[in-house]
C-alpha positions in Angstrom: -59.0 30.9 41.9 -59.2 32.8 45.2 -57.9 36.3 45.3 -54.4 36.6 46.9 -52.7 39.4 48.5 -49.7 40.7 46.4 -46.4 41.6 48.1 -45.4 44.1 45.4 -42.5 41.8 44.1 -42.1 39.9 40.9 -40.2 36.6 40.8 -38.2 36.3 37.6 -37.8 32.6 37.1 -35.0 31.7 34.7 -34.0 28.2 33.2 -35.2 25.2 31.5 -36.9 24.0 34.8 -38.9 27.2 34.9 -40.0 26.8 31.4 -41.2 23.2 31.8 -42.4 23.3 35.4 -45.8 22.0 36.3 -48.4 24.7 37.0 -48.4 23.8 40.8 -44.7 25.1 41.2 -45.6 28.4 39.7 -48.8 28.5 41.9 -46.6 27.8 45.0 -44.6 30.9 44.3 -47.7 32.9 43.4 -49.3 31.8 46.7 -46.6 33.8 48.6 -47.8 37.0 46.9 -45.4 37.2 43.9 -46.1 38.0 40.3 -44.2 35.5 38.3 -42.3 36.0 34.9 -40.7 33.0 33.2 -37.6 33.0 30.8 -36.2 29.9 29.3 -32.6 31.0 29.6 -30.4 33.9 30.9 -30.0 35.5 27.5 -33.8 35.7 26.9 -34.2 37.4 30.3 -31.3 39.7 29.6 -32.9 40.7 26.3 -36.1 41.5 28.2 -34.4 43.5 30.8 -32.5 45.5 28.2 -35.8 47.2 27.4 -35.8 48.6 30.8 -34.0 51.8 31.8 -33.1 50.2 35.2 -33.5 46.7 36.8 -35.9 47.1 39.6 -35.1 46.0 43.0 -38.5 44.5 43.3 -37.5 41.7 41.0 -36.4 38.5 42.8 -34.6 36.1 40.6 -34.7 32.4 40.9 -32.2 31.1 38.4 -30.9 27.7 37.3 -27.3 26.8 38.2 -26.2 27.1 34.5 -27.9 30.5 34.1 -26.8 31.9 37.4 -23.3 33.1 36.7 -24.1 34.8 33.4 -27.2 36.5 34.7 -25.3 37.8 37.9 -22.6 39.2 35.4 -25.3 40.9 33.4 -27.0 42.4 36.5 -23.7 43.6 37.7 -23.0 45.3 34.3 -26.4 47.1 34.5 -25.3 48.3 37.9 -28.4 46.8 39.5 -28.7 47.2 43.3 -30.7 45.5 46.2 -31.2 42.3 44.2 -32.3 39.1 45.8 -31.0 36.1 43.9 -31.7 32.3 44.4 -29.7 29.6 42.6 -31.8 26.5 42.0 -29.3 23.8 42.2 -31.5 20.9 43.0 -30.2 18.9 40.1 -26.6 19.9 40.3 -24.1 17.3 39.4 -21.3 19.3 41.3 -22.7 20.7 44.5 -19.4 22.1 45.4 -19.1 24.1 42.1 -22.7 25.2 42.6 -21.9 26.5 46.1 -19.3 28.7 44.7 -22.0 30.9 43.0 -22.8 32.2 46.4 -19.5 34.1 46.2 -19.7 34.9 42.5 -19.4 38.8 41.9 -22.8 40.1 42.4 -24.6 43.5 42.2 -24.0 45.9 45.1 -26.0 45.3 48.3 -27.5 42.1 46.9 -28.0 38.7 48.3 -27.2 35.4 46.7 -28.5 32.0 48.0 -27.9 28.6 46.7 -30.8 26.2 47.2 -30.3 22.4 46.8 -33.9 21.5 47.0 -37.3 23.1 45.8 -38.2 23.5 49.5 -35.1 25.6 49.9 -36.1 27.8 47.0 -39.6 28.2 48.5 -38.1 29.0 51.9 -35.8 31.6 50.6 -38.7 33.3 48.6 -40.8 33.1 51.8 -38.1 35.1 53.6 -38.2 37.7 51.0 -41.9 37.8 50.9 -42.2 38.2 54.7 -39.6 41.1 54.7 -41.5 42.8 52.0 -44.7 42.8 54.2 -45.2 45.9 56.1 -46.4 43.8 59.1 -43.1 42.0 59.2 -40.9 45.1 59.0 -41.1 46.1 62.6 -37.5 46.0 63.8 -36.2 43.7 61.1 -33.6 44.9 58.6 -34.0 44.3 55.0 -32.0 41.4 53.2 -28.8 42.6 51.8 -25.1 42.4 52.1 -22.1 41.9 49.8 -23.5 38.9 47.8 -21.7 36.7 50.3 -24.3 34.4 51.5 -23.1 30.8 51.4 -26.5 29.0 51.1 -30.2 29.5 51.5 -29.9 29.9 55.2 -28.1 33.1 54.7 -31.5 34.6 53.5 -32.8 33.7 57.0 -29.8 34.8 58.8 -30.3 38.5 57.5 -33.5 38.6 59.4 -31.8 38.1 62.8 -29.2 40.5 64.4 -26.4 38.1 64.1 -23.0 39.9 63.6 -23.7 43.2 65.4 -20.3 43.8 66.7 -19.2 42.3 70.1 -22.7 41.7 71.4 -22.9 38.8 73.7 -25.4 35.9 73.7 -26.5 36.9 77.1 -27.4 40.5 75.9 -29.3 39.3 72.9 -30.9 36.2 74.1 -29.1 34.2 71.6 -28.3 30.7 72.4 -24.6 31.1 71.3 -22.1 33.7 70.4 -20.9 31.6 67.4 -22.9 31.0 64.2 -25.0 27.9 64.2 -27.8 26.3 62.2 -31.2 25.0 62.8 -32.6 22.4 60.5 -36.4 22.5 60.7 -38.2 19.6 59.2 -42.0 20.0 59.3 -44.8 20.8 56.9 -45.5 23.6 59.3 -42.5 25.5 58.0 -44.3 26.1 54.8 -47.7 27.1 56.1 -49.1 30.7 56.3 -48.3 30.9 60.0 -44.7 29.8 59.6 -43.3 33.4 59.2 -44.0 34.3 62.9 -42.7 31.0 64.0 -39.6 31.3 61.9 -38.9 34.8 63.4 -39.0 33.2 66.8 -36.5 30.6 65.9 -34.1 33.1 64.2 -34.3 35.3 67.4 -32.1 32.5 69.0 -29.4 33.7 66.7 -29.5 30.8 64.3 -29.8 30.3 60.6 -33.0 28.2 59.7 -33.1 25.8 56.8 -36.6 24.5 56.3 -37.7 21.2 54.8 -41.2 20.0 54.3 -40.5 16.3 54.7 -37.8 14.0 56.1 -37.0 12.9 52.5 -36.2 16.4 51.4 -34.0 17.1 54.5 -32.2 13.8 53.9 -31.4 14.7 50.3 -30.0 18.1 51.4 -27.9 16.3 54.2 -26.6 13.7 51.8 -24.4 16.5 50.4 -22.9 17.1 53.9 -20.1 15.0 55.2 -20.5 16.5 58.7 -22.9 18.7 60.4 -21.1 21.5 62.4 -23.0 23.5 65.2 -26.3 22.3 64.0 -29.6 21.4 65.9 -32.6 19.7 64.3 -36.2 20.6 65.0 -38.5 17.9 63.6 -42.2 17.3 63.7 -43.6 14.1 65.3 -44.9 12.9 61.9 -41.4 13.2 60.3 -39.3 12.1 63.4 -39.2 8.3 63.1 -37.9 8.1 59.5 -35.6 11.2 60.1 -34.0 9.7 63.2 -33.5 6.3 61.3 -31.7 8.4 58.6 -29.4 10.0 61.2 -28.7 6.6 62.7 -27.7 5.4 59.3 -25.1 8.2 59.0 -22.7 7.5 62.0 -20.8 10.7 61.3 -23.9 12.8 62.1 -25.9 10.5 64.3 -25.1 12.5 67.4 -26.6 15.6 66.0 -29.0 17.1 68.8 -32.6 16.7 67.8 -35.8 18.3 69.3 -39.0 16.4 68.4 -42.3 18.3 68.6 -44.8 15.6 69.1 -48.7 15.7 68.7 -51.4 13.2 69.9 -51.2 11.6 66.5 -47.5 11.2 66.4 -45.8 7.7 66.6 -44.1 7.4 70.0 -40.3 8.4 69.9 -37.9 7.5 72.6 -36.0 10.4 74.3 -32.3 10.0 74.5 -29.4 12.2 75.5 -29.3 13.8 72.1 -33.1 13.7 71.3 -35.5 15.8 73.3 -39.3 15.3 73.1 -41.6 18.3 73.5 -45.3 18.8 73.0 -45.6 22.4 71.9 -43.8 24.8 69.6 -42.9 27.2 72.6 -41.4 24.2 74.4 -39.5 23.3 71.2 -37.9 26.8 71.2 -36.8 26.5 74.8 -35.3 22.9 74.1 -33.5 24.2 70.9 -32.1 27.1 72.9 -30.9 24.8 75.8 -29.1 22.5 73.3 -27.4 25.3 71.4 -26.4 27.0 74.8 -24.8 23.8 76.0 -21.1 24.4 76.5 -20.4 21.1 74.7 -22.4 22.1 71.5 -20.1 21.9 68.5 
């Protein structure tokens, strides 16, 4: 295996899925620079941590839904701080209940994200890894907060200066004063160059949710009855099936979409809610214009 650069962090992966996962899933985490430790349950993980004088903030926890609450309670009892915590809720039978883990009592100055797909888990870890990189630290605050992140996009939002008092959109270059979400559907979102691109998107003032394929995005959106203040950026390759999915959901069919096409893309028809562009920079501008529109809701 080729040598990889380490980011100085360890993913503590807890749950039955972690124990039974195929090697490729562990390798996806390692490819971002993490070391990986696996525990079958929260109690086995807690017993291992009991042997440590403190719980290091260099640990990043990826935990099953069932193990999430007990492990958060344990970390809080150990007075851990600055912990990044991702709930893997892809197989949740009650997404609303899983979402409540985002506001479960958490260690001080820690972040809790709830991920409903494996791509969401990887995106959250990518955020953490990028922030751990010295090259990515210029002018970007470390992740943190009061454990009040509602979903995986919260990990992204901590990388942008949203919420800095009464700073206006005009002063920051943000597309809007109010919170909004960008759904990014592209395999590009998970490539090495994605960190810089994601930073540019977040500079618009949005929370970014990344999905590798239209199928992954559709599975996540199936859990939503409506999409509020959301723009979609989708690659040309994923656009036709994703647009067909939106059409099949009348309640979200009018969601504004930007399609970044290439020479190999299947032609897509531009409409009042669907803008076609041919480069990432043009996509950023189109997304900004949609979110800045007075009618954006």
